[in-house]
N, C-alpha and C positions, 0 to 999 in steps of 0.2 A: 397087493397091487396098487391099491389106492395110495399107500404110503410112498411107493416108488414113484408114482405119478406126481405126488406132491413134492418129492425131492427134486424130480426133473423140472417141475415148474419153478421151484425155488432157485435151482441152479440157472435156469434160463433167465429168470428175473435178475439174478446177480450179474450175468453176462451182459444183459441189456443195460443194466445200471452202469456197469464198468465201461461199456462202449459209449454210453451217453456222457459219462464223466470225462472219458478221453476226448470225445468231440468237444465238450465244453472247455477242456484244458487247451486243446489245439486252437479253439476259437479265441480263448483268452491270450494264448501266445501270439496268435496272428494279430489280435487287437493291440497287444503290447508292441509288437514289431511295427505295426502301422503307426502307432503313437510315437514310437521312437524315431521312425523315419520322418514323421511329421515334425517332431521336435528338432531333429537334425536339419531338416530342410528349412524349418523356421529359423534355426540358429544360423544356417548358412546364408539364408536371405538377410538375416539381421547383420551378419558379418559383411555381406556384400553391400548392403545399404550403408553400413558404417564405413566400409572402404570407399564407396562412392562419395559419401559425405565428407570424410576426412581429406580425401584427395582433392575434391572440389574446393573445399575451404582453403587448403594449402596452395593449390594452383592459383586460386583466385587472388591470393595475397602475393604470389610470386612476382618479382620485379621485372623478369625477362622470360623469353621463351626457353632459354637454357635452364633457368631455375625451375620453370614449370615442368620440363621433362625430367629433371633430376628428382623433383619432389614425387612425381608419379612413379618413377622406378623404385625409389626407396620405400614409399608407403605401400606399394603393392607387394614388394618382397617381404616387408616386415609383417603386414597383416595376413598375407596369404601363405606365408611360410616358404617362399621361394628364395633360393640362395643368391642368384645374380640377376641383374637386369641391365640391358644396354639399349641405346637408341641409335638408329641410323636415319640419316636425313637424305631426302631426294636432292641430288645436286641441282643447282639453279638451271643448268642446261638440260636437266631432265633425262640424262643418259645413264645415270648410275646412282646407287645408294652409297653414301659415304658415312664414315663414323662421325657421329655428332660429338665425339669425345665427352659423352655423358654416360656414366655407368654407376652401378651400385653393387656392392658385394656384402652380404651379411657376415661372411668370414673372410676378411681381407687377406689373411695369411694364405688361405687355401685357394682363393679365387682371383687374387690380384693378377696372377699371370694370365688368366683368361681375359680379364678386362684389358690388359696391355695388348694382347693379341687382337682382341676385338677392335681396338682403336685403330689398328692398322688395316682393317679389312674394308674391301669395297665389293659391292654386288651389282651385277647387271640384272636387267628385268628377267625374272624367272629362275635365277641362279641362287641355290642355297635356300635356306628357310626364309630369310628376309626377302630375297628376290621373288620367291613364290608368293609370299603374302602381298608384296607390292603389286605383282601382276594380277592376282585374283581379287585384291581389295577385300579380303576376308581372313579371319583368324585361322590359324593352323596349329594342331596339337601333335607332338611327337612323343608317343608312349615310351619308345626305346630308341635312343640315338644310335645304338649299335646296329639296329636294323635299318636305319635310314642312310642308304649309301650315297644319297645326294647331299648329305649334310657336309657343309664346308668345314674343313679341318676337323673331321670327326675324331681322328686319333688324338688331337690336342684336348678336345672336350672329354673324351673317355679317359685320357691320362690324368685329368684333373678330377675324375670321379663323377662327372655329370652324366645323368641317365635320361632325364625327362625334360622336355622343353616345349614352349609354345611361343607364338608371335602374333601380334595384332597390328593392323594398320591404323594410323592416325589420319583421318580424312578431313580435308578442308575443301568445301564446294565440290565434293565428289571426287577429288583428286588426292592421291596419297602424298602427304607432307612428310611423314616419318613412319618408321616401323619400330615397334618396341618388342624386344625378345627377352624371355625369361627362362632360367634353367634351375634345376634342382638335382641333387644326388639321390633323391628318393624316387623310386619308380612309382608312377601314378597313372591309373587308367584315365582315359579321356573324360573330362567333366564338362559336358556341353553347357550346363547351367553356369559353371564358373567362366567358361569362354564367353558366354553371353554377357555376363556381368563385366568382364574386362573389356569386351567390345563396346559396351555402353560407356565404360570409363574412358576408352579411347575416343569415343564420339564426343563426350563431354570435354575431354582434353583438347580435341580438335577445335571446338567452338571457343574455348578459352585461349588457345594458341592464336587463333584468328584475331581475337580481340587484342591479345598482347602484341601481336605483330602490327596491328593497326596503331596501337599506342606507341610502339617502338618507332614505327615509321613517322608518326607525328613528332616524336621527340627528335628523331634524326633531322626532320624537316626544320624544326625550330632551331636546332643546333647549327644546321647549315646556314640558315638565315642570319643567325648571330655571327657566324664565321664570315659570311660575305659582308656583313655590316662592319665587322672589325677591319677587314681588308679595305673597305671603302674609306673608313676613317684614316687608315694608314696612308692611303693614296692622296686623300684631300688635305691631310695635315702635314705632309712632308714630301719634298721633291727629291729626297735622298733615296736613290733606287735600292741601295743595299739594305737600308733600314726597312723600306716597304716590302721588299722581297723576303726579308727575314721574317716579318710578321706573316706574310703569305705562306711561307713554308711551315711555320709553326701550326697554322690552321690545317694545312694539308696533312701533316703527320698525325695530328690529333683526330681529325674527322674520318680520314680514310683508313685508319688503323694500319699504317705502314711503318717500316723501320727507317727508311731514308727517302729523300727527295731532293731534286736540284732543278735549277732553271738554267737552261742554255740560251744564250743570246745569239741572234743571227747577225752576221756581218755581211752586208750586201756587196761589199767590195771583193771579199774573198769567197763568198758563197759558202761560208762555213759556220758551224755552231760552236760556241766556246762556253765552257762553264762560267757562270757569273757568281752563283752562290749555291751551296749545298748544305744539307743538315742530315745527321744520322749516320754518316759514313764512318767506318773504323779508321780509315786512312785519309789524310788531307787530299782534297781534289786539286789537280793541277789546272790552272787557267790557260796553260799553253796547249792543252788538248784541243784539237780541231776535228769536228765531224762534218764531213761534206754532205750536202743535200743528197738524199737518196741512200746514204751510207747507214747501215744498221737501222734499228727501229726508230730512233730519234730522227735520223735523216729522212726516213720514209714518211714519218708523221708530218714533218715540215714540208716535204715535197708534195705529198698528196693532200695535206691540210685535213687530215682525219686522225682520230684517236687510234692508236695501236695498242691492243691489249693482248698480253700473253699470260695465260693463267699459270703456266709453269714453264720456265725456260729450259728445264731438263738439263741443266749444266752448261747450256750455251752461254758464251761470253757476250757482254755488252760493250761496244767500243768506248774506250776511255775509263772503264770501271774494272778495277783489279778483280781477278777470279776469287781471291780469298775473302771477298765480301759475302760470297755464298748466297746470292740472291736467287729466288725462285720465281716469285710473281713479279710482273712488270707491266707498266702502263706509261705511254707517252702521249701527251696532248699538245697540239700545236697552239702557239700563242699568236692569234691573228687579230689585228686591229685595222679598221678602215681598208680591208682588203689586202693588207701587207703582213707577211710573216715577220714577227718580232722575235720569236724564239720557240723553245720547246720546254714543257714541263715533263720531267722524268720522275716516276714514282717506283719505288722498289720495296719488295716484301721478302723476308726470309722464310717464305712458305708460299703455298699456292694462293693466288689472288682471284677469288671469285668476283664476278662483275655482272651487273644487270643493267637494264635500261635506266633505272632510277639513278644508279651510281654514275653511269656515263653522262647523264644529263647534268649531274652536280659537278663532275669533273670539267665538263664544257663551260659551266658557269665560272668555275675557278680559273680556268684558262683565259676566259674573257677578261676577268679582273686583272690577272697578271699582265695581259697584253696592254690593257689601259695604263697600268703603272709604268710599263716600259715605254709606251708611246708618250706619256706625259713627261717622263724624264728626258727622253730624246728631244722632244719639242722644247723643253726648258733649256737644255744644254745648247740646242741650236739657237734659241732666242738669246741666251747669254752671249754666245759667240757673235751673233749679229749685233747685239748692243755694244760689245767691246769694239768690234770692227767699226761700227758707226761712230762711237765715241772717239776712237783713234782718228777716224776721217775728219771729225769735227775739229779735233785739236790740231791736226795737220793743216787744215784749212785756216784756222786762226793764226797758227804760227806763220803760215804763208802770207797772210795779211800783214802781220807785224813786221816781217822781213821786207815786205813791199814798202811799208811806211818808213822803215829805216833807210832803205835804198833811195826813197824820195827825198829824205832829209839827210844828206851826207854828214852834216855836222853832228848828228845824234846817232850815228851808226853804232850798233852794239848796245845802245841805251836800253832798248826794250828787254833784251835777254838778261842784262845785268839786274835791272829793277825787278824783273819777274822772279829771278832766283832769290834775291835778297828779301823781297816781300814775302815769299813762301816761308823762309826761315823765320822772319819776324812774326808772321801769323801763327806759326807753331809755338813760339814762346808766349804768345798771347792766349794759348789754349783754345784756338778755334777748332771746332769739330772737323774731323777729316772730311765729312761730307760737304762742308762749306769750302774746303781748300781748293777743290776743283774750280769753283766759281771765282775764287780769289785769283787763281792762276790765269783763268781766261780773261778776267777783268784787267789784270796787269798787262797781259799781252795786247789788249785792245784799248789801253788807256788813251792813246792819241788817235784812235780811229776817226774821230771827228775832224782831224786836221786834213782829211781827204777833201773836205768841203771848203778849205781855206785856199784862196788864190795863191799861186806860186809867187807872185810879186810880193806878197806879204810874208809867206812862209820862208822864202829864200832871200829876203832883204838882208843886205850885209850890215847896214847901220841900224840905229835904234828906230823903233816904230813910233809913228805919231799917234795922237789920241784916237783918230778915226780907225787907224790900222789896229790899234790895240782893242778897240771895241769889236772889230771883226774877229781878231784872234781869240778873244774871250768867248766867242760863240761856239768854239769847237766842243766843249762838254755837252751843250744842248744838241749840237749836230750829231754827236755820238749817240745820245739818247734816242733821237728820232730815227737814226739808222738801225739801231739794234733792238728796239723794243718790239718790232714786228717779228723778230726771230725768237720763237718760244724758248728754245734751249739756252739762249743767251740772256734772257731776262734776269735770271738770278745774278748774272755777272755785271749788271749795269751800274752797280754802286760806284765802282772805281772810275770808269769812263765819265760818269755824270757828275761825280762829287769830289774828285781828287784835288780840285783847286779851291774847295771851301776851306775856311780857316776857323780855328777854335773860337776866335773872338768875334766872328761874324763878318769880317771884312773881305771874305773871299767871294768867288763867283762860281756858278751863274745865279744861285738862289740866295746867297747870303745866309746860309745856315750857320748855327752856332752850336758849340759844344757837342753834346750827344745827339743832337738832331742830325749830325753828319754820320752816315753809316760807318761802322767800325772798320770795314775793309778799306774804305776811302781814307779814314784817319791813319791807318797803318801805311797805306801806299803813299800818302802825302809826304811822310817823313822820308821814305826811301827815295822818292822822286827828287826831292830837294837835295838830299845827300848826294845822289849821283850827279845832279847838275852842278853842285859845288865842286865835286871832285874831278869833273871832266874838263879837259882842255877845249876851248872854243877859239875861233879866229880872233875874237875880240877880248879874250881873257885866258889866263892860265889857271889850271885846276888847283884848288886849295889842297893844303896838306891834310893828312888824316886828323891830326889833333885840332887844327883850326876849324875844319868842317864839323868835327864832332862837338866842339865847344859852341859853335853857332847853333847846331841842332838843339843842344841842351838849353841854350839861352832862349829858344823860341817856345819852349814848353809852357803851356797856358796862354800863349798869344797866337802863334801860327798853328801850333800842333797840340794834340791831346797830351797832357803832361804824363799820363800813365804810359802811353805808347812811347813817348820820348825816353822815359826812365828805362823801359824794357829794351829799347833800341841801343841806348848808350851802354847798358850793362852787357848786352850781347856783343856789341862791337869791341868793347874793351876785353871781354872774355876771349874773343877770337884772336885778338892781337892786331897791332897796327901793321904787321908785315904779312898778313894773310894774302893770298895770291891776287892782290889788286893789280900787280903788274901784268899778270896773265889776262886780266880783264880790261887792260888798256888804261889803267889808272895808276898814278904814282903813289908811292907810300907816303 
C-alpha cells in the first residue's frame, strides 16, 4: 500500500511539474509575443518617425506648394508601402475639391490609368472619400473598397486591383486646404496608429504649405512690382503706343499664366472698341473688328467700368475671337484714366481661370498702367496735331505779312516768294540742319518787314534817294529787329531781317559786321537778294541777263559776299542751267 501511495505521489508530482512547466512555457511565449509586439511597435514608430523626418526634410526643401505635395505623396507611398497617392485641392471659391494634378504611383504601368482618372475628378462636400474627409476634417480608412458603396468610381478602382485606401485632410488655420488619398492592392485592417502618424504628417505638411504659400505670395508680389516697374519704364521712355503696349502684354502673359491677351482701344466717336495689339493668338487679329459698348464681356466691362471674370466660358464665343482658339478662362478689365474709358484689356486661357481678390487687385493695377500709356499717347498725338496746326498758322500769318509787303511795294511784287525759294535751295547746299531751315524760311519771308516803318514818300519815291532818305531807308533792318524780337517763336529767324544788308568787308549796315561775324543765314540770303534785284526789271532799269548777273555775284566774293557762299551759289546756278524756269518767276533768261 505504501508503495502504491508513493507511486501516486510521484505521479502527482510529475503532473504538477508538467503543469508548472507548461505555465512557464506559456508565460515565456506570452513574454516573447509581448516583446515581439513591442519591437514591432518600436519599429513602426521608428518607421513613422523616419517617415515624418524624411517628408519634413524633403518638403522643407521644396520650392513650391505643388512640389511639397508631390514629395509627400511619393515618400509616403515609398516608405509605407502604398501603391498610389493623389492630392485634391479645395477650389478658391470653396465649393468643390478639384484635382491638384499631383499624383504618385509605385507601379506606373498598373496605376497610371487610375491617376489619369483621378486628375479628372471633382468632389463636392461630403461626396466620395475625399469629400467625406473634407467635410469631417478627419482621416478615414477603407478596409475594403468593394464594400464602400459610396466610393466614387468604385468599379474603376476595383478593375485596377485596388482594395484598401485611406485619406487625410491637410489643414491650414483649421480649414481644409487639400485632401491626400492613398490606395493599395493589399487588404489591410485599419491601423489607427498609422492614421495618427499620417494625420501628424498632414499637419506638418499644412504648416509647411502655409509657409510656402506665404513665400510664393511674396515672390508673386515682388515679380508683380518688377512687372509694373517695367511697364512704367516703357511708358516713360517711349511715346510709341504699340511698343509700350507690347511690353505691357508681355508682362500680362508672363505673370497671369495665360495663353493670349489683347488691348482694345475705345473710339469715342463710334462708341466702339477696336483691337490695337494682341499676343498669343493662333490667328492674326483683325483691327477692323468693332465691339460696341455693352456687347459681350469686353463691352460690358467698358460700360460698367468693372472687371468681368469668367472661370470657364463653357464653349461660349467671345465677340471678335475665332472659336478655334478654344479658350476657356476669360477676364476683361476696363482701362480707365481720369474718369474716361480708354479701352479694355482682354485675357484668355485655354483652361479654367481661377481668380481671387489678390489677382483682381493686380489686374486692376495693370489696367491702370495701360490706361496711363493710352492716355499719354493720346495726349502726345493731340499735342503734336496742335503744334502742327499752330506752326501752320504761324507760317500762314508770316506769308500773309510778306504778301502784304509785296502789295505795298508794287515794284518788288513776287520778290519775297522768289528769294525765299532760292534761299532754301542754297541753304540746303550749304548743309544747314533741317531744324534751322524753318527759321531761314521765316527770316527770308520777313526780310523786309522793317520797311513797314519806312514812310511811303521814301519807299515809293520814283527817283534816287538823297542822303537823308537813305539814312532813313537803312534803318529798316533795325526796325525789323525791334518789331520781331518780342515774338518768341520768331527770334531764331531774326538773323536775315537784321543782317541781310551787312557786307563781308564790313561796309554794310546797320552794324558794320565783317566776315563770319555776320550770321550764316544772312550771308546766304544776301547773295540771293542781290541776285534777284539784279535780275528783276524796275521802272528805272532793265533786269540783267543770267550770265551778267552771275558774273557780278562771282566778282563780289570776298568783298560784298562770303566767298564760300558765292562759290556754292555759282555752282548751284550753273548746275541748274540758265534756262531754268526763270520766265515763270517773272525773270528773263
